[in-house]
TORFI-929990 format. One line per 3 residues: number of its first residue (from 1); their letters; for each residue z, x negated, y of N, C-alpha, C. Coordinates in Angstrom, 1 decimal. Example, Ala and Ser with C-alpha at 12.3 -4.5 7.8 and 13.67 -1.06 7.14 Angstrom:
// residues 2
1) as) 7.8,-13.2,-5.7,7.8,-12.3,-4.5,7.8,-13.2,-3.3  7.1,-12.8,-2.2,7.1,-13.7,-1.1,7.9,-12.9,0.0
This chain:
// residues 252
1) mtt) 20.0,-26.8,-22.2,20.0,-25.4,-22.3,20.1,-24.7,-20.9  21.0,-25.3,-20.0,21.1,-24.7,-18.7,19.8,-24.8,-17.9  19.1,-25.9,-18.0,17.8,-26.1,-17.3,16.8,-25.1,-17.8
4) rif) 16.7,-24.8,-19.1,15.8,-23.9,-19.7,16.1,-22.5,-19.2  17.4,-22.1,-19.1,17.7,-20.8,-18.7,17.3,-20.6,-17.2  17.6,-21.7,-16.4,17.2,-21.6,-15.0,15.8,-21.5,-14.8
7) lat) 14.9,-22.2,-15.5,13.5,-22.1,-15.4,13.0,-20.7,-15.8  13.6,-20.2,-16.9,13.1,-18.9,-17.4,13.5,-17.8,-16.3  14.7,-17.9,-15.7,15.1,-17.0,-14.7,14.2,-17.1,-13.4
10) lre) 13.8,-18.4,-13.1,12.9,-18.6,-11.9,11.6,-18.0,-12.2  11.0,-18.1,-13.4,9.7,-17.6,-13.7,9.8,-16.0,-13.6  10.9,-15.5,-14.1,11.0,-14.0,-14.1,11.1,-13.5,-12.6
13) ymd) 11.8,-14.3,-11.8,11.9,-13.9,-10.4,10.6,-14.0,-9.7  9.8,-14.9,-10.0,8.5,-15.1,-9.3,7.4,-14.2,-9.9  7.6,-13.5,-11.0,6.6,-12.6,-11.5,6.4,-11.5,-10.4
16) vrl) 5.1,-11.1,-10.2,4.8,-10.0,-9.3,4.1,-8.9,-10.1  4.6,-7.8,-10.0,4.1,-6.6,-10.8,3.6,-5.5,-9.8  2.4,-5.1,-10.0,1.9,-4.0,-9.2,1.9,-2.7,-10.1
19) tvi) 2.5,-1.6,-9.6,2.4,-0.3,-10.2,1.7,0.6,-9.3  0.6,1.2,-9.8,-0.1,2.2,-9.0,0.7,3.5,-9.1  1.3,3.9,-8.0,2.0,5.2,-8.0,1.0,6.3,-7.7
22) gss) 0.1,6.2,-6.8,-0.9,7.1,-6.5,-2.2,6.4,-6.0  -3.3,7.0,-6.5,-4.6,6.3,-6.2,-5.7,7.2,-5.8  -5.4,8.5,-5.5,-6.4,9.5,-5.1,-7.0,9.2,-3.7
25) paw) -8.2,9.6,-3.5,-8.8,9.6,-2.1,-8.1,10.6,-1.2  -8.8,10.9,-0.1,-8.2,11.9,0.9,-7.9,13.2,0.3  -8.7,13.6,-0.8,-8.4,14.9,-1.5,-7.9,14.4,-2.9
28) pnp) -6.8,15.0,-3.4,-6.2,14.5,-4.6,-7.0,14.7,-5.8  -7.1,13.7,-6.7,-7.7,13.9,-8.0,-6.8,14.8,-8.8  -7.3,15.5,-9.8,-6.5,16.5,-10.6,-5.2,15.8,-11.1
31) gga) -4.1,16.4,-10.7,-2.8,15.9,-11.2,-2.3,14.6,-10.5  -3.1,14.1,-9.5,-2.8,12.8,-9.0,-2.0,12.8,-7.7  -1.5,11.7,-7.4,-0.8,11.4,-6.1,-1.8,10.6,-5.2
34) qsg) -1.5,10.7,-3.9,-2.4,9.9,-3.0,-1.8,8.5,-2.8  -2.3,7.8,-1.8,-2.1,6.3,-1.8,-0.6,5.9,-1.8  -0.3,5.0,-2.8,1.0,4.4,-2.9,1.0,3.4,-4.0
37) yll) 1.4,2.1,-3.7,1.3,1.0,-4.6,2.6,0.2,-4.5  3.3,0.1,-5.6,4.6,-0.5,-5.6,4.5,-2.0,-6.1  4.9,-2.9,-5.3,4.9,-4.3,-5.7,6.4,-4.7,-6.0
40) egp) 6.6,-5.3,-7.1,7.9,-5.7,-7.5,7.9,-7.2,-7.8  8.7,-8.0,-7.1,8.8,-9.4,-7.3,10.2,-9.9,-6.8  10.2,-10.5,-5.6,11.5,-10.9,-5.0,12.3,-9.6,-4.6
43) grl) 11.5,-8.5,-4.3,12.1,-7.2,-4.0,11.1,-6.2,-4.4  11.3,-5.0,-3.9,10.4,-3.8,-4.1,9.8,-3.4,-2.8  8.5,-3.5,-2.7,7.7,-3.2,-1.5,6.7,-2.1,-1.9
46) lld) 6.7,-1.0,-1.1,5.7,0.1,-1.3,4.7,-0.1,-0.3  3.4,-0.2,-0.7,2.3,-0.2,0.2,1.7,1.2,0.3  1.9,1.8,1.5,1.5,3.2,1.8,2.3,4.2,1.0
49) cgp) 2.4,5.4,1.5,3.3,6.4,1.0,2.7,7.8,1.2  1.6,8.1,0.5,0.9,9.4,0.6,1.5,10.5,-0.1  1.0,11.7,0.1,1.6,12.9,-0.6,1.6,12.7,-2.1
52) gvl) 2.7,13.1,-2.7,2.9,13.0,-4.2,3.6,11.7,-4.6  3.7,10.7,-3.7,4.2,9.4,-4.1,5.8,9.5,-4.3  6.5,10.2,-3.4,7.9,10.2,-3.5,8.3,10.9,-4.8
55) arl) 7.7,11.9,-5.2,8.1,12.6,-6.4,7.8,11.7,-7.6  6.7,10.9,-7.6,6.5,10.0,-8.7,7.5,8.9,-8.7  7.9,8.4,-7.6,9.0,7.3,-7.5,10.3,7.9,-8.1
58) rer) 10.6,9.1,-7.8,11.9,9.7,-8.2,11.9,9.9,-9.7  10.7,10.1,-10.3,10.6,10.2,-11.8,11.1,8.9,-12.4  10.9,7.8,-11.7,11.3,6.5,-12.3,12.8,6.2,-12.3
61) gpl) 13.6,7.1,-11.6,15.0,6.9,-11.5,15.4,6.8,-10.0  16.6,6.3,-9.8,17.1,6.1,-8.4,16.1,5.3,-7.6  15.9,5.7,-6.3,15.0,5.0,-5.5,15.5,3.6,-5.2
64) ave) 14.7,2.6,-5.4,15.2,1.2,-5.2,14.1,0.5,-4.4  13.5,1.1,-3.4,12.4,0.5,-2.6,13.1,0.0,-1.4  13.0,-1.3,-1.2,13.6,-1.9,0.0,12.8,-1.8,1.3
67) aia) 11.4,-1.8,1.1,10.6,-1.7,2.3,9.3,-1.0,2.0  8.8,-0.3,3.0,7.5,0.4,2.9,6.6,-0.1,4.1  5.3,-0.4,3.8,4.4,-0.8,4.8,3.2,0.2,4.8
70) ith) 2.9,0.7,6.0,1.9,1.7,6.2,0.7,1.1,6.8  -0.5,1.3,6.2,-1.7,0.7,6.8,-2.3,1.4,8.0  -2.2,2.8,8.0,-2.7,3.6,9.1,-2.2,5.0,9.0
73) fhl) -2.5,5.8,10.0,-1.9,7.1,10.1,-2.8,8.2,9.7  -3.6,8.1,8.7,-4.2,9.2,8.1,-3.2,9.7,7.1  -3.1,11.1,6.9,-2.0,11.7,6.2,-1.9,11.2,4.8
76) dhw) -3.0,11.0,4.1,-3.0,10.6,2.7,-2.4,9.2,2.5  -2.1,8.5,3.6,-1.5,7.1,3.4,0.0,7.1,3.9  0.5,8.1,4.6,1.8,8.1,5.1,2.6,9.4,4.9
79) gdl) 2.0,10.5,4.5,2.6,11.8,4.5,3.9,11.9,3.9  4.2,11.2,2.8,5.5,11.4,2.1,6.6,10.7,2.8  6.4,10.0,3.9,7.5,9.6,4.8,8.3,10.9,5.3
82) vpw) 7.6,12.0,5.4,8.3,13.2,5.9,9.3,13.7,4.9  9.0,14.0,3.6,10.0,14.4,2.7,11.0,13.3,2.4  10.6,12.1,2.5,11.6,11.0,2.3,12.6,11.0,3.4
85) awl) 12.2,11.4,4.6,13.2,11.5,5.7,14.2,12.7,5.5  13.6,13.8,4.9,14.5,14.9,4.6,15.5,14.5,3.5  15.0,13.7,2.5,15.8,13.3,1.4,17.0,12.5,2.0
88) cay) 16.7,11.6,2.9,17.7,10.7,3.5,18.7,11.6,4.3  18.2,12.6,4.9,19.1,13.5,5.7,20.0,14.4,4.9  19.4,15.0,3.8,20.1,16.1,3.1,20.3,15.8,1.6
91) gpd) 19.8,14.7,1.1,19.9,14.4,-0.3,21.2,13.8,-0.7  21.3,13.3,-1.9,22.5,12.7,-2.4,23.0,11.5,-1.5  24.3,11.4,-1.4,24.8,10.2,-0.7,24.4,8.9,-1.4
94) gel) 24.3,7.9,-0.6,24.0,6.6,-1.1,22.5,6.3,-1.3  21.6,7.2,-0.9,20.2,6.8,-1.0,19.9,5.6,-0.1  19.1,4.7,-0.7,18.7,3.5,0.1,17.9,3.9,1.4
97) rpe) 18.3,3.2,2.4,17.6,3.4,3.7,16.6,2.2,3.9  15.3,2.4,3.5,14.4,1.3,3.5,13.9,0.9,4.8  13.4,-0.3,5.0,12.6,-0.7,6.1,11.3,0.0,6.0
100) vwv) 10.8,0.4,7.2,9.4,1.0,7.2,8.7,0.2,8.3  7.5,-0.4,7.9,6.7,-1.1,8.8,5.4,-0.3,9.1  5.2,-0.1,10.4,4.1,0.7,10.8,3.2,0.0,11.8
103) ppg) 1.9,0.4,12.0,1.0,-0.3,12.9,1.5,-0.2,14.4  1.0,-1.0,15.2,1.3,-1.0,16.7,1.2,0.5,17.2  2.3,0.9,17.9,2.3,2.3,18.4,2.8,3.3,17.4
106) grg) 3.2,2.8,16.2,3.6,3.7,15.1,4.9,4.5,15.4  5.8,3.8,16.1,7.0,4.6,16.4,6.7,5.8,17.2  5.8,5.7,18.2,5.4,6.8,19.0,4.7,7.9,18.2
109) ele) 3.9,7.5,17.2,3.2,8.4,16.3,4.3,9.2,15.5  5.3,8.6,15.0,6.3,9.3,14.2,7.1,10.1,15.1  7.5,9.7,16.3,8.3,10.5,17.3,7.5,11.7,17.7
112) gfa) 6.2,11.6,17.9,5.4,12.8,18.2,5.4,13.8,17.1  5.2,13.3,15.9,5.2,14.2,14.7,6.6,14.9,14.7  7.6,14.2,14.8,9.0,14.7,14.6,9.2,15.8,15.7
115) srw) 8.8,15.6,16.9,9.0,16.5,18.0,8.3,17.8,17.8  7.1,17.8,17.1,6.3,19.0,16.9,6.7,19.7,15.6  7.0,18.9,14.5,7.0,19.5,13.2,8.4,19.3,12.5
118) gnd) 9.2,18.5,13.1,10.5,18.2,12.4,11.7,18.2,13.4  12.5,17.2,13.3,13.6,17.1,14.2,13.5,15.7,14.9  13.8,15.8,16.2,13.8,14.5,17.0,14.7,13.5,16.4
121) gmf) 14.1,12.3,16.2,14.9,11.1,15.7,15.0,11.1,14.2  14.3,12.0,13.5,14.4,12.1,12.0,14.0,10.8,11.3  13.0,10.2,11.8,12.5,9.0,11.1,13.4,7.8,11.4
124) era) 13.9,7.7,12.7,14.8,6.6,13.0,16.1,6.7,12.2  16.6,7.9,12.0,17.8,8.1,11.2,17.6,7.7,9.7  16.4,8.0,9.2,16.1,7.8,7.8,15.8,6.4,7.5
127) fdl) 15.1,5.7,8.4,14.5,4.4,8.0,14.9,3.3,9.1  14.8,2.1,8.7,14.9,1.0,9.6,13.5,0.6,10.0  13.1,1.2,11.2,11.7,1.2,11.6,11.3,-0.1,12.3
130) hef) 10.1,-0.6,12.0,9.5,-1.8,12.7,8.0,-1.6,12.9  7.5,-2.1,14.0,6.1,-2.2,14.2,5.6,-3.6,13.9  4.6,-3.7,13.1,4.0,-5.1,12.9,3.0,-5.4,14.0
133) apg) 2.6,-6.6,14.1,1.6,-7.1,15.0,0.4,-7.6,14.3  -0.8,-7.3,14.7,-2.0,-7.7,14.0,-2.0,-9.3,13.8  -2.2,-9.7,12.6,-2.4,-11.1,12.3,-1.1,-11.8,12.2
136) ref) 0.1,-11.2,12.5,1.4,-11.9,12.5,2.1,-11.5,11.2  2.5,-12.5,10.5,3.2,-12.4,9.2,4.6,-11.8,9.5  5.0,-10.8,8.6,6.3,-10.3,8.6,6.9,-10.3,7.2
139) daa) 8.2,-10.3,7.1,8.9,-10.3,5.8,9.3,-8.9,5.5  9.0,-8.5,4.2,9.3,-7.2,3.8,9.7,-7.3,2.3  10.9,-7.0,2.0,11.5,-7.0,0.6,11.2,-8.4,-0.1
142) gfa) 11.3,-9.4,0.7,11.1,-10.8,0.2,9.7,-11.3,0.1  8.7,-10.4,0.4,7.3,-10.7,0.5,6.9,-11.1,1.9  6.0,-12.0,2.0,5.4,-12.3,3.3,4.1,-11.5,3.5
145) vtp) 4.0,-10.6,4.5,2.9,-9.7,4.6,2.2,-10.0,5.9  0.9,-10.2,5.8,0.0,-10.4,7.0,-0.9,-9.2,7.2  -0.8,-8.4,8.3,-1.7,-7.3,8.5,-2.9,-7.8,9.2
148) lrv) -4.1,-7.4,8.7,-5.4,-7.7,9.3,-6.1,-6.4,9.6  -6.6,-6.4,10.8,-7.3,-5.2,11.3,-8.6,-5.0,10.4  -8.9,-3.7,10.0,-10.1,-3.4,9.3,-10.8,-2.2,10.0
151) phy) -12.1,-2.1,9.8,-12.8,-1.0,10.4,-12.6,0.3,9.7  -12.1,1.3,10.3,-11.9,2.6,9.7,-12.1,3.7,10.7  -13.4,4.2,10.8,-13.8,5.1,11.9,-13.3,4.5,13.2
154) rld) -12.7,5.3,14.0,-12.2,4.8,15.3,-10.6,4.7,15.3  -10.1,4.7,14.1,-8.6,4.6,14.0,-8.1,3.2,13.9  -6.9,2.9,14.4,-6.3,1.6,14.3,-5.8,1.5,12.8
157) ayg) -6.5,0.7,12.0,-6.2,0.6,10.6,-6.1,-0.9,10.2  -5.3,-1.1,9.1,-5.0,-2.5,8.7,-5.1,-2.6,7.2  -5.5,-3.8,6.7,-5.3,-4.2,5.4,-4.1,-5.2,5.3
160) frv) -3.6,-5.4,4.2,-2.5,-6.4,4.0,-2.8,-7.5,3.0  -2.4,-8.7,3.4,-2.3,-9.8,2.5,-0.8,-10.0,2.2  -0.4,-9.8,0.9,1.0,-9.9,0.6,1.2,-11.1,-0.4
163) rdp) 2.1,-12.0,0.0,2.3,-13.2,-0.7,3.8,-13.3,-1.1  4.0,-13.6,-2.4,5.4,-13.8,-2.9,5.8,-15.3,-2.8  7.1,-15.6,-2.9,7.5,-17.1,-2.8,6.8,-18.0,-3.8
166) gga) 6.4,-17.4,-4.9,5.7,-18.3,-5.9,4.2,-18.5,-5.7  3.7,-17.9,-4.7,2.3,-18.1,-4.3,1.3,-17.0,-4.7  1.8,-16.0,-5.5,0.9,-14.9,-5.8,0.5,-14.1,-4.6
169) vla) -0.8,-13.8,-4.4,-1.3,-13.0,-3.3,-2.0,-11.8,-3.7  -1.5,-10.6,-3.2,-2.3,-9.4,-3.4,-2.9,-9.0,-2.1  -4.2,-8.7,-2.1,-4.9,-8.2,-0.9,-5.1,-6.8,-1.1
172) ysg) -4.8,-6.0,0.0,-4.9,-4.5,-0.1,-5.7,-4.0,1.1  -6.8,-3.3,0.8,-7.7,-3.0,1.9,-7.2,-1.8,2.8  -6.2,-1.0,2.3,-6.0,0.3,2.9,-7.3,1.0,2.9
175) dsg) -7.7,1.7,4.0,-9.0,2.3,4.1,-9.9,1.5,5.0  -11.1,1.2,4.6,-11.9,0.3,5.4,-13.4,0.6,5.2  -14.2,0.5,6.3,-15.6,0.4,6.2,-16.0,-1.0,5.9
178) pge) -17.3,-1.2,5.7,-17.7,-2.6,5.5,-17.7,-3.5,6.7  -17.4,-4.8,6.5,-17.4,-5.7,7.6,-16.9,-7.1,7.1  -17.0,-8.1,8.0,-16.6,-9.4,7.6,-15.1,-9.5,7.4
181) ela) -14.4,-8.5,8.0,-12.9,-8.5,7.9,-12.4,-8.4,6.5  -13.2,-7.7,5.6,-12.8,-7.5,4.2,-12.8,-8.9,3.5  -13.8,-9.7,3.7,-13.9,-11.0,3.1,-12.7,-11.9,3.5
184) dla) -12.3,-11.8,4.7,-11.1,-12.6,5.2,-9.9,-12.1,4.5  -9.8,-10.8,4.3,-8.6,-10.2,3.7,-8.5,-10.6,2.2  -9.7,-10.6,1.5,-9.7,-10.8,0.1,-9.7,-12.3,-0.3
187) raa) -9.9,-13.2,0.6,-10.1,-14.6,0.3,-9.0,-15.2,-0.6  -9.3,-15.7,-1.8,-8.4,-16.4,-2.7,-7.2,-15.6,-3.1  -7.4,-14.3,-3.1,-6.3,-13.4,-3.6,-6.3,-13.4,-5.1
190) glf) -5.1,-13.3,-5.7,-4.9,-13.1,-7.1,-5.4,-11.8,-7.6  -5.4,-10.8,-6.7,-5.9,-9.4,-7.0,-6.2,-8.8,-5.6  -7.4,-8.2,-5.6,-7.9,-7.5,-4.4,-7.9,-6.0,-4.8
193) lce) -7.0,-5.3,-4.2,-6.9,-3.8,-4.4,-7.7,-3.2,-3.3  -8.8,-2.6,-3.6,-9.8,-2.2,-2.6,-10.3,-0.8,-2.8  -10.2,0.0,-1.7,-10.7,1.3,-1.7,-12.2,1.4,-2.0
196) atl) -12.7,2.4,-2.7,-14.1,2.6,-3.0,-14.4,4.1,-3.1  -14.4,4.7,-2.0,-14.4,6.2,-1.9,-15.8,6.8,-2.1  -16.8,6.1,-1.7,-18.1,6.6,-1.6,-19.0,6.4,-2.8
199) aqg) -19.9,7.3,-3.0,-21.0,7.1,-4.0,-22.1,6.3,-3.4  -22.5,6.6,-2.2,-23.5,5.9,-1.4,-22.9,5.5,-0.1  -23.7,4.9,0.8,-23.2,4.4,2.0,-23.1,5.4,3.1
202) eda) -23.5,6.6,2.8,-23.5,7.7,3.9,-22.1,7.9,4.3  -21.9,7.9,5.6,-20.5,8.1,6.1,-20.7,8.4,7.6  -19.6,8.6,8.3,-19.6,8.8,9.8,-20.1,7.5,10.4
205) dpr) -20.3,7.5,11.7,-20.6,6.3,12.5,-19.6,6.2,13.6  -18.7,5.2,13.6,-18.7,4.1,12.7,-18.2,4.4,11.3  -18.5,3.6,10.4,-18.1,3.8,9.0,-16.6,3.7,8.8
208) ghl) -16.1,4.4,7.8,-14.7,4.3,7.5,-14.3,4.1,6.1  -15.3,4.1,5.2,-15.1,3.9,3.7,-16.1,3.0,3.1  -15.9,2.6,1.8,-16.8,1.7,1.1,-17.3,2.4,-0.2
211) tah) -18.5,1.9,-0.6,-18.9,2.1,-1.9,-18.3,1.1,-2.9  -18.4,1.4,-4.2,-17.8,0.4,-5.1,-18.6,-0.9,-5.0  -19.9,-0.9,-4.8,-20.6,-2.2,-4.7,-20.2,-2.9,-3.5
214) eal) -20.0,-2.3,-2.4,-19.5,-3.0,-1.2,-18.1,-3.6,-1.4  -17.2,-2.9,-2.0,-15.9,-3.4,-2.3,-16.0,-4.6,-3.2  -16.8,-4.6,-4.2,-17.0,-5.7,-5.1,-17.6,-6.9,-4.4
217) aaa) -18.5,-6.7,-3.5,-19.2,-7.8,-2.8,-18.2,-8.5,-1.9  -17.2,-7.8,-1.4,-16.2,-8.5,-0.5,-15.2,-9.3,-1.2  -15.1,-9.2,-2.5,-14.0,-9.8,-3.3,-14.3,-11.3,-3.5
220) dgp) -13.2,-12.0,-3.7,-13.2,-13.4,-4.0,-12.3,-13.7,-5.2  -12.5,-12.9,-6.3,-11.6,-12.9,-7.4,-11.5,-11.6,-8.1  -10.4,-11.4,-8.8,-10.2,-10.1,-9.5,-10.1,-8.9,-8.5
223) vll) -10.7,-7.8,-8.9,-10.7,-6.6,-8.1,-10.2,-5.4,-8.8  -9.5,-4.5,-8.2,-9.1,-3.2,-8.7,-9.5,-2.2,-7.7  -10.5,-1.4,-8.0,-11.0,-0.3,-7.1,-10.0,0.8,-7.1
226) thr) -9.8,1.4,-6.0,-8.9,2.5,-5.9,-9.4,3.5,-4.8  -8.6,4.6,-4.6,-9.0,5.6,-3.6,-10.3,6.2,-4.0  -10.5,6.4,-5.3,-11.8,6.8,-5.8,-11.8,8.1,-6.4
229) pve) -12.7,9.0,-6.1,-12.7,10.3,-6.8,-13.0,10.2,-8.3  -12.4,11.0,-9.1,-12.6,10.9,-10.5,-14.1,11.3,-10.9  -14.8,12.0,-10.0,-16.2,12.4,-10.3,-17.1,11.2,-10.2
232) laa) -16.7,10.1,-9.6,-17.6,8.9,-9.5,-17.3,7.9,-10.5  -18.3,7.6,-11.3,-18.2,6.5,-12.2,-18.2,5.1,-11.5  -17.5,4.2,-12.1,-17.5,2.8,-11.5,-18.6,2.0,-12.1
235) pdg) -19.1,1.0,-11.3,-20.1,0.1,-11.9,-19.6,-0.6,-13.2  -20.5,-0.9,-14.1,-20.2,-1.5,-15.3,-19.3,-2.7,-15.1  -18.2,-2.8,-15.9,-17.3,-3.9,-15.8,-16.3,-3.9,-14.7
238) arv) -16.4,-2.9,-13.8,-15.4,-2.8,-12.7,-14.2,-2.0,-13.2  -13.0,-2.4,-12.7,-11.8,-1.7,-13.1,-11.4,-0.8,-12.0  -10.9,0.4,-12.4,-10.6,1.4,-11.4,-9.1,1.8,-11.6
241) atd) -8.4,1.8,-10.5,-6.9,2.2,-10.5,-6.8,3.6,-11.0  -5.8,3.8,-11.8,-5.3,5.1,-12.2,-3.8,5.2,-12.0  -3.3,6.4,-11.7,-1.9,6.5,-11.5,-1.1,6.0,-12.7
244) alv) 0.0,5.3,-12.5,0.9,4.7,-13.5,0.3,3.4,-14.1  -0.8,2.9,-13.7,-1.3,1.6,-14.1,-0.4,0.5,-13.6  -0.1,-0.4,-14.5,0.7,-1.6,-14.2,0.0,-2.9,-14.5
247) lev) 0.0,-3.8,-13.5,-0.7,-5.1,-13.6,0.2,-6.2,-13.1  0.0,-7.4,-13.6,0.6,-8.5,-13.1,-0.3,-9.2,-12.1  0.3,-9.7,-11.0,-0.5,-10.4,-10.0,-0.1,-11.9,-10.1
250) dpr) -1.1,-12.7,-10.5,-0.8,-14.1,-10.8,-1.3,-15.0,-9.6  -0.6,-16.1,-9.4,-1.1,-17.1,-8.4,-2.4,-17.6,-8.8  -3.3,-18.0,-7.9,-4.6,-18.6,-8.2,-4.5,-20.1,-8.0
């Protein structure tokens, strides 16, 4: 009996659940939040934190996010760190102070924003801030996260490979134009969460976003398209993220 209980507890611990908090592109879909994806397994890790994400998380009850990882500094991927910092400063006592992982130079980005639009030191007081290094694995909420550089206009931008102790791997593109980097990111992932903003390949030079067909071509297994305008239909058979969608991420 004791062994069965232990094994059942172990399986429950190793389950990895993805909840789409927000899936809108740079302009919000009607009633939608922008980029935010909650992974629950050994802990709770939020991938990106765009406008609308904090309110959606608070609808779920007390905030219980141990770590937040930001792919890049376009506002639709990090903007709700601002109200989150105000919540930590002026909200109810006892709010969790999560780790926040930002790209190289991210501390300076946040300090610059705070000096112009907020209060000096507001992010340092609210969060346990860290900068990740390209290609170097870091631990966040019990997950092993590897940031890989992806092409996104001329901005320093990253995708994440997120692995739990049981071997489940989620690959998340952040925002990316086409390139070999995407295939490296998606390789052997149990789920590839990939942006697919464009109807056609027309974009700036250099590119910063993908079509659905480009996202699907980069995959090496199950794909969930996201960051997609509601006006664009998905290719037949392709699954598109919607806010509040919940999926399990299984080891391959």
